[in-house]
C-alpha positions as CSV (number, residue, x, y, z in Angstrom):
1,M,0.0,0.0,0.0
2,K,1.5,3.3,-1.2
3,T,0.9,6.6,0.8
4,I,0.5,9.8,-1.2
5,K,0.4,13.2,0.6
6,V,-1.1,16.0,-1.4
7,D,-2.9,19.4,-0.9
8,V,-6.0,18.6,-3.0
9,A,-7.3,15.2,-4.0
10,V,-9.9,15.3,-6.8
11,I,-12.1,12.2,-7.2
12,G,-13.2,12.0,-10.9
13,A,-11.5,13.0,-14.1
14,G,-14.5,14.3,-16.0
15,T,-15.1,17.9,-17.1
16,A,-15.6,19.2,-13.6
17,G,-12.8,17.2,-12.0
18,L,-10.2,18.2,-14.6
19,A,-11.2,21.8,-14.2
20,A,-10.9,21.5,-10.4
21,Y,-7.5,19.9,-10.7
22,R,-6.2,22.6,-13.0
23,A,-7.6,25.4,-10.8
24,A,-6.0,24.0,-7.7
25,R,-2.6,23.6,-9.5
26,A,-3.0,27.2,-10.8
27,Q,-3.2,28.3,-7.2
28,G,0.2,26.7,-6.5
29,R,-1.2,23.6,-4.7
30,T,-0.2,20.0,-5.2
31,A,-3.0,18.0,-6.5
32,V,-3.9,14.5,-7.7
33,V,-6.9,13.4,-9.8
34,I,-8.3,9.9,-9.1
35,E,-10.3,8.0,-11.7
36,G,-11.4,4.4,-11.7
37,G,-13.4,4.4,-14.9
38,A,-12.5,5.3,-18.5
39,Y,-11.1,8.7,-19.2
40,G,-13.0,10.9,-21.6
41,T,-15.9,12.8,-19.8
42,T,-19.6,12.1,-20.0
43,C,-20.1,14.8,-22.6
44,A,-17.6,13.4,-25.1
45,R,-18.3,9.7,-24.6
46,V,-22.0,9.3,-24.0
47,G,-23.6,12.7,-23.8
48,C,-23.6,15.9,-25.7
49,M,-21.3,15.0,-28.6
50,P,-22.6,11.5,-29.7
51,S,-26.1,12.8,-29.2
52,K,-25.5,15.7,-31.5
53,L,-24.0,13.4,-34.1
54,L,-27.1,11.2,-34.1
55,I,-29.3,14.2,-34.2
56,A,-27.4,15.7,-37.2
57,A,-27.9,12.4,-39.1
58,A,-31.6,12.5,-38.2
59,E,-31.9,16.1,-39.4
60,A,-30.3,15.3,-42.7
61,A,-32.8,12.5,-43.3
62,H,-35.8,14.6,-42.2
63,E,-34.8,17.6,-44.4
64,A,-34.3,15.3,-47.4
65,R,-37.9,14.0,-47.0
66,H,-39.4,17.6,-46.8
67,T,-38.1,19.5,-49.7
68,A,-41.2,19.3,-51.9
69,P,-43.0,22.3,-50.4
70,F,-40.1,24.5,-51.6
71,G,-40.5,23.1,-55.1
72,V,-37.4,21.0,-54.7
73,H,-38.1,17.4,-55.6
74,V,-35.8,14.6,-54.6
75,D,-36.4,11.7,-56.9
76,G,-36.2,8.2,-55.6
77,T,-36.2,6.7,-52.1
78,I,-34.3,8.2,-49.2
79,R,-32.2,5.3,-48.0
80,I,-30.8,5.3,-44.4
81,D,-27.9,2.9,-43.8
82,G,-27.9,2.3,-40.1
83,R,-24.4,0.9,-40.1
84,E,-23.0,4.0,-41.8
85,V,-25.0,6.3,-39.5
86,M,-23.6,4.6,-36.4
87,D,-20.1,4.3,-37.9
88,R,-19.9,8.0,-38.2
89,V,-21.3,8.6,-34.7
90,R,-18.7,6.3,-33.2
91,R,-15.8,7.6,-35.3
92,E,-16.5,11.2,-34.5
93,R,-17.3,10.4,-30.9
94,D,-13.9,8.7,-30.6
95,R,-12.3,11.8,-32.1
96,F,-13.8,14.1,-29.5
97,V,-12.8,11.6,-26.8
98,G,-9.3,11.6,-28.2
99,F,-9.0,15.4,-27.6
100,V,-10.0,14.9,-24.0
101,L,-7.5,12.1,-23.6
102,E,-4.8,14.3,-24.9
103,G,-5.6,16.8,-22.2
104,V,-5.5,14.1,-19.5
105,E,-2.2,12.7,-20.8
106,A,-0.8,16.2,-20.5
107,I,-1.2,16.0,-16.7
108,P,2.0,14.8,-15.1
109,A,1.9,11.1,-14.4
110,E,2.5,11.5,-10.7
111,D,-0.7,13.6,-10.5
112,R,-2.9,10.9,-12.1
113,L,-4.0,8.0,-9.9
114,R,-6.0,5.1,-11.4
115,G,-8.6,3.3,-9.2
116,Y,-11.7,3.9,-7.2
117,A,-11.5,6.1,-4.2
118,R,-13.2,5.5,-0.8
119,F,-13.2,7.9,2.2
120,I,-11.5,6.6,5.3
121,D,-12.2,9.9,7.0
122,N,-12.8,13.5,5.8
123,T,-9.5,13.9,4.0
124,T,-8.0,10.3,3.8
125,L,-8.8,8.2,0.8
126,Q,-8.1,4.6,0.0
127,V,-7.7,3.9,-3.8
128,D,-8.5,0.3,-4.6
129,E,-6.0,-1.8,-2.7
130,H,-2.9,0.0,-3.8
131,S,-2.8,3.5,-2.4
132,T,-3.7,5.7,0.5
133,V,-4.1,9.4,-0.2
134,Q,-3.7,11.8,2.7
135,A,-5.1,15.2,1.4
136,S,-5.7,18.5,3.1
137,R,-8.8,19.0,0.9
138,V,-11.0,16.7,-1.2
139,V,-13.1,17.5,-4.3
140,I,-15.9,15.1,-5.2
141,A,-16.5,15.2,-9.0
142,T,-17.8,11.6,-9.5
143,G,-20.5,12.5,-12.0
144,S,-23.8,10.6,-12.3
145,S,-25.3,7.5,-13.8
146,P,-28.7,6.6,-15.4
147,V,-31.4,5.7,-13.0
148,I,-33.1,2.4,-13.9
149,P,-36.4,1.8,-12.0
150,E,-36.7,-1.7,-10.7
151,P,-39.8,-2.7,-12.7
152,F,-37.8,-2.2,-15.9
153,R,-35.5,-5.1,-15.0
154,V,-38.1,-7.4,-16.5
155,Y,-36.7,-6.6,-19.9
156,G,-33.4,-8.1,-19.1
157,D,-30.8,-7.4,-21.8
158,R,-33.4,-5.7,-23.9
159,L,-33.1,-2.8,-21.5
160,I,-30.6,-0.1,-22.5
161,V,-29.6,3.4,-21.3
162,N,-28.4,6.3,-23.4
163,D,-24.8,5.2,-22.9
164,D,-25.5,2.0,-24.8
165,V,-27.1,3.7,-27.8
166,F,-23.8,5.0,-29.1
167,A,-22.0,1.7,-28.8
168,R,-24.2,0.1,-31.3
169,E,-23.0,-0.9,-34.8
170,T,-26.4,-0.3,-36.5
171,L,-29.8,1.1,-35.8
172,P,-32.4,-1.1,-34.1
173,A,-35.8,-1.7,-35.8
174,S,-37.8,-0.5,-32.8
175,V,-37.3,1.2,-29.5
176,A,-39.6,2.1,-26.6
177,V,-38.4,5.1,-24.8
178,F,-39.4,5.8,-21.2
179,G,-38.9,9.4,-20.1
180,P,-39.7,12.4,-22.3
181,G,-36.9,14.5,-20.7
182,V,-34.0,16.0,-22.5
183,I,-32.4,12.6,-23.3
184,G,-35.7,10.9,-24.2
185,L,-36.9,13.6,-26.5
186,E,-33.6,14.1,-28.3
187,L,-32.8,10.4,-28.8
188,G,-36.5,9.4,-29.4
189,Q,-37.0,11.9,-32.1
190,A,-33.6,11.3,-33.7
191,L,-34.2,7.5,-33.9
192,S,-37.7,8.0,-35.3
193,R,-36.4,10.3,-38.1
194,L,-33.8,7.6,-38.9
195,G,-36.5,5.1,-39.5
196,V,-36.7,3.4,-36.2
197,R,-40.2,2.6,-34.9
198,V,-40.3,4.6,-31.7
199,R,-42.8,5.1,-28.9
200,V,-42.0,7.6,-26.2
201,F,-43.8,7.2,-22.9
202,G,-43.9,9.6,-20.0
203,R,-45.7,10.0,-16.7
204,G,-47.4,13.1,-15.3
205,G,-47.5,15.0,-18.6
206,S,-44.1,16.7,-18.3
207,I,-42.2,17.6,-21.5
208,G,-38.4,18.0,-21.3
209,P,-37.5,20.7,-18.7
210,L,-40.5,22.9,-19.5
211,S,-42.6,24.1,-16.6
212,D,-44.8,26.8,-18.3
213,P,-48.1,25.0,-18.9
214,A,-48.9,26.9,-22.2
215,V,-45.4,26.3,-23.7
216,A,-45.5,22.6,-22.6
217,Q,-48.8,22.1,-24.3
218,V,-47.6,23.5,-27.5
219,A,-44.5,21.4,-27.3
220,R,-46.6,18.3,-26.7
221,Q,-48.7,19.0,-29.7
222,V,-45.8,19.9,-32.0
223,L,-43.7,16.9,-31.0
224,Q,-46.6,14.4,-31.1
225,A,-47.1,15.4,-34.8
226,D,-43.5,14.2,-35.5
227,F,-43.3,11.0,-33.6
228,Y,-45.3,8.9,-31.1
229,L,-45.2,10.7,-27.7
230,D,-47.5,10.1,-24.8
231,S,-46.3,12.2,-21.9
232,D,-48.8,10.7,-19.5
233,A,-49.0,7.1,-20.6
234,T,-50.9,4.3,-19.0
235,I,-48.7,1.1,-19.1
236,L,-50.8,-2.0,-18.4
237,E,-48.1,-4.7,-18.7
238,S,-44.4,-5.1,-19.3
239,S,-42.8,-8.5,-20.2
240,R,-40.1,-10.2,-22.2
241,E,-40.8,-12.7,-25.1
242,G,-37.7,-14.2,-26.6
243,E,-35.4,-11.4,-27.8
244,Q,-38.0,-8.7,-27.6
245,A,-39.6,-6.5,-25.0
246,V,-43.4,-6.5,-24.9
247,I,-45.4,-3.5,-23.7
248,R,-49.2,-3.4,-23.4
249,Y,-50.4,0.2,-23.0
250,V,-53.4,2.5,-23.6
251,G,-52.9,4.4,-26.8
252,R,-53.6,8.1,-27.2
253,D,-56.9,7.1,-28.7
254,G,-57.9,5.2,-25.6
255,Q,-57.5,1.8,-27.1
256,Q,-55.3,-0.9,-25.7
257,V,-52.2,-1.7,-27.7
258,T,-49.6,-4.5,-27.4
259,E,-46.3,-3.9,-29.2
260,H,-43.0,-5.7,-29.4
261,F,-39.7,-3.8,-29.3
262,D,-36.1,-4.7,-29.9
263,Y,-35.1,-2.5,-27.0
264,V,-36.4,-0.4,-24.2
265,L,-34.5,2.8,-23.5
266,A,-34.7,4.0,-19.9
267,A,-34.3,7.8,-20.0
268,T,-35.7,8.2,-16.5
269,G,-33.1,10.5,-15.0
270,R,-29.7,10.3,-13.5
271,A,-28.4,10.0,-10.0
272,P,-25.1,11.3,-8.4
273,N,-22.4,8.7,-8.2
274,V,-21.9,8.7,-4.4
275,K,-22.5,5.1,-3.5
276,G,-19.3,3.3,-2.7
277,L,-17.5,6.4,-1.7
278,G,-17.6,5.6,2.0
279,L,-19.2,8.9,2.9
280,E,-20.5,7.2,6.0
281,N,-16.9,7.3,7.3
282,T,-16.9,11.1,7.2
283,S,-18.5,13.7,9.4
284,L,-20.4,15.1,6.4
285,A,-24.2,15.6,6.7
286,L,-26.0,13.7,4.0
287,D,-29.4,14.2,2.4
288,A,-32.0,11.5,1.7
289,R,-30.1,10.4,-1.4
290,G,-26.8,10.1,0.5
291,V,-25.4,13.2,-1.2
292,P,-23.4,15.6,1.1
293,L,-25.2,18.8,2.0
294,F,-23.3,21.7,0.5
295,D,-23.4,25.4,-0.3
296,P,-24.4,25.9,-3.9
297,Q,-22.3,29.1,-4.2
298,T,-19.0,27.8,-2.8
299,L,-19.7,24.1,-3.3
300,Q,-18.3,23.5,0.2
301,C,-19.8,20.6,2.3
302,G,-20.7,22.3,5.6
303,S,-17.5,23.8,7.1
304,S,-15.4,20.9,6.0
305,P,-12.5,20.8,3.5
306,V,-14.6,18.7,1.2
307,F,-16.3,20.2,-2.0
308,I,-18.8,18.6,-4.3
309,L,-19.7,19.7,-7.8
310,S,-21.4,19.2,-11.1
311,D,-23.4,16.0,-11.7
312,A,-22.4,14.8,-8.3
313,N,-24.3,17.6,-6.6
314,N,-27.0,17.6,-9.4
315,I,-27.8,21.4,-9.2
316,L,-27.2,22.1,-12.9
317,P,-25.9,19.0,-14.7
318,L,-24.7,20.9,-17.8
319,L,-21.3,20.9,-19.5
320,H,-20.6,24.6,-19.1
321,E,-21.8,24.5,-15.5
322,A,-19.4,21.6,-14.8
323,A,-16.5,23.6,-16.1
324,D,-17.5,26.7,-14.0
325,E,-18.1,24.6,-10.9
326,G,-14.8,22.8,-11.3
327,K,-12.9,26.1,-11.3
328,T,-14.9,27.3,-8.2
329,A,-14.3,24.1,-6.3
330,G,-10.6,23.9,-7.3
331,E,-9.9,27.5,-6.2
332,N,-11.8,27.1,-3.0
333,A,-10.1,23.9,-2.2
334,A,-6.8,25.6,-2.8
335,S,-7.6,28.6,-0.6
336,Y,-9.5,26.7,2.2
337,P,-10.6,27.7,4.8
338,A,-11.0,31.0,2.9
339,V,-13.8,30.3,0.4
340,R,-16.0,32.5,-1.8
341,A,-18.9,32.2,-4.2
342,G,-17.8,31.2,-7.6
343,L,-19.0,32.3,-11.1
344,R,-22.7,31.6,-11.8
345,R,-23.6,32.4,-15.4
346,A,-27.1,33.4,-16.4
347,P,-28.9,30.0,-16.4
348,I,-29.4,28.7,-20.0
349,A,-30.4,25.3,-21.2
350,V,-31.2,24.0,-24.7
351,V,-32.9,20.7,-25.8
352,F,-31.8,19.9,-29.3
353,S,-35.1,18.5,-30.4
354,D,-36.9,19.9,-33.5
355,P,-38.2,22.4,-32.8
356,Q,-35.6,23.2,-30.1
357,I,-36.6,23.8,-26.5
358,M,-34.8,26.4,-24.4
359,L,-34.9,27.9,-20.9
360,V,-33.2,31.1,-19.7
361,G,-33.1,32.6,-16.3
362,K,-35.8,31.6,-13.9
363,R,-38.3,28.9,-15.0
364,H,-42.0,29.6,-14.8
365,A,-42.3,27.2,-11.9
366,E,-39.9,29.3,-9.9
367,L,-41.9,32.5,-10.2
368,A,-44.3,33.6,-7.5
369,A,-47.8,34.0,-8.8
370,G,-48.7,37.7,-9.3
371,S,-45.1,38.8,-9.3
372,F,-44.5,38.8,-13.0
373,V,-46.0,39.5,-16.4
374,T,-45.6,37.3,-19.5
375,G,-44.8,38.3,-23.0
376,E,-45.8,35.9,-25.7
377,V,-44.7,35.2,-29.3
378,S,-46.3,32.4,-31.4
379,F,-44.3,31.2,-34.3
380,E,-47.2,29.9,-36.4
381,N,-47.3,33.1,-38.4
382,Q,-43.9,34.6,-37.7
383,G,-42.3,35.7,-40.9
384,R,-38.8,34.1,-40.7
385,S,-40.3,30.8,-39.5
386,R,-42.8,30.7,-42.4
387,V,-39.9,31.4,-44.8
388,M,-38.1,28.3,-43.5
389,L,-41.4,26.3,-43.1
390,K,-40.5,26.0,-39.4
391,N,-43.5,27.9,-38.2
392,R,-44.2,25.9,-35.0
393,G,-43.7,26.9,-31.4
394,L,-44.3,29.4,-28.6
395,L,-42.0,31.7,-26.6
396,H,-42.9,33.1,-23.2
397,V,-40.7,35.7,-21.6
398,Y,-41.2,36.8,-18.0
399,A,-40.6,40.2,-16.5
400,D,-40.7,41.4,-12.9
401,K,-44.0,43.3,-12.5
402,S,-42.5,46.0,-10.3
403,S,-39.2,46.7,-12.0
404,G,-39.9,45.5,-15.6
405,Q,-36.6,43.6,-15.6
406,F,-36.4,40.4,-17.7
407,I,-36.2,37.4,-15.4
408,G,-36.7,34.3,-17.5
409,A,-38.0,32.6,-20.6
410,E,-39.3,29.2,-21.8
411,M,-39.7,28.3,-25.4
412,I,-40.2,25.7,-28.1
413,G,-39.5,27.0,-31.5
414,P,-37.1,27.1,-34.5
415,R,-33.5,27.7,-33.7
416,A,-34.3,28.4,-30.1
417,E,-30.7,28.1,-29.1
418,N,-30.0,31.5,-30.9
419,L,-32.7,33.3,-28.9
420,A,-31.5,31.6,-25.8
421,H,-28.1,33.1,-26.0
422,L,-29.4,36.6,-26.7
423,L,-31.8,36.3,-23.7
424,A,-29.0,34.9,-21.5
425,L,-26.9,38.0,-22.3
426,E,-29.9,40.2,-21.3
427,R,-30.4,38.2,-18.1
428,A,-26.7,38.5,-17.3
429,A,-26.9,42.3,-17.6
430,T,-29.8,42.7,-15.1
431,A,-29.2,44.4,-11.8
432,D,-29.2,41.3,-9.6
433,Y,-26.2,39.8,-11.4
434,R,-23.4,41.4,-9.3
435,P,-19.8,40.3,-8.7
436,D,-20.4,40.1,-5.0
437,A,-23.2,37.7,-5.6
438,G,-20.9,35.4,-7.6
439,H,-22.6,36.2,-10.9
440,A,-21.3,37.1,-14.3
441,V,-21.7,40.7,-15.4
442,L,-21.4,42.0,-18.9
443,P,-19.1,44.9,-19.6
444,S,-20.8,48.2,-20.3
445,G,-22.0,48.3,-23.9
446,D,-22.1,44.5,-24.4
């Protein structure tokens, strides 16, 4: 058993962990990054990048089928080669992962420790059976994993998660998707447009991250016109027959339907990777999920020298937030016990469905009734949208009733990501985004 003494130990070499390591080193501290799984980050391996590659292929197929209204006629059948689609997804995915690996390899070998860490006490870690790390501070950046509800186990090896989709060599013939959240909507629609028979089932009526009832209703109607989506499905029976999953459900027309699927994709959320960390051996207070209680501004767990960030704390599990939180946690670990609030950008999130969904600032559900007014834009007859034949969607913007300041927006509509960035700039310029609050401020004139 080897003993390593270091100022800062970072558990996890994803986007957040690598940012934390670099921030701690930039402050002159010794640091080690500990990783038991594959290097490469969730975004590059199984998240943002392979998802966008699959979506890009789906958009190409969809646009090729819908040129006639412009007077442009594509003769012959649009043929989708599933093997070629997935070959490009994997090749480009591996290219992105390669860039991350280059960054990891640039870290000095003595600062990289392979294995799974477990707390012995607040600042002592055992890594597998080969090393003990005695640190002055610890950063938990262990990411998250897909949640698989126990009833889904009936499907056996016909059950997959989004991580599995991108490892496939070809497209399946049919997939049932449970969970119309970000992952379920993006992958469900993409697979459908690539010729896969898809059914997306939800519970409770939610659509992606939307909380505005009017915007959610438009999203439901628009997306249902493109692929099968029931955001409040009634599932009567789930079983396995041979090499197929069988689902009996009540269709949107009220009739009972029994269908067989090659796979069932569980897109039912993700949970922080904290099991097996030995947190019970620390003095940290834990919530009901077993996640340490922490300050969302400093990322410090209580008054301890332990910090938790990104998917592991599950505040804002987004790539840019992971990078920001990594910098905050790394700097605070380096300067402990003197800690301060880190950078918090104007909240922005985009779902790359078609039409796209976006949220900026505060969500509708976070606003007190009577405290705000709503501005509305329908895209049904909006000029640019009609030019592109993309005239579907609804935008709601929220303004504080007393000050008139823009405070948030929810939208489904064409190229929503572009409006999202403009509104995020506006949100960042509002009065409550002050340096002393740990927020980003735009320079005068931006």
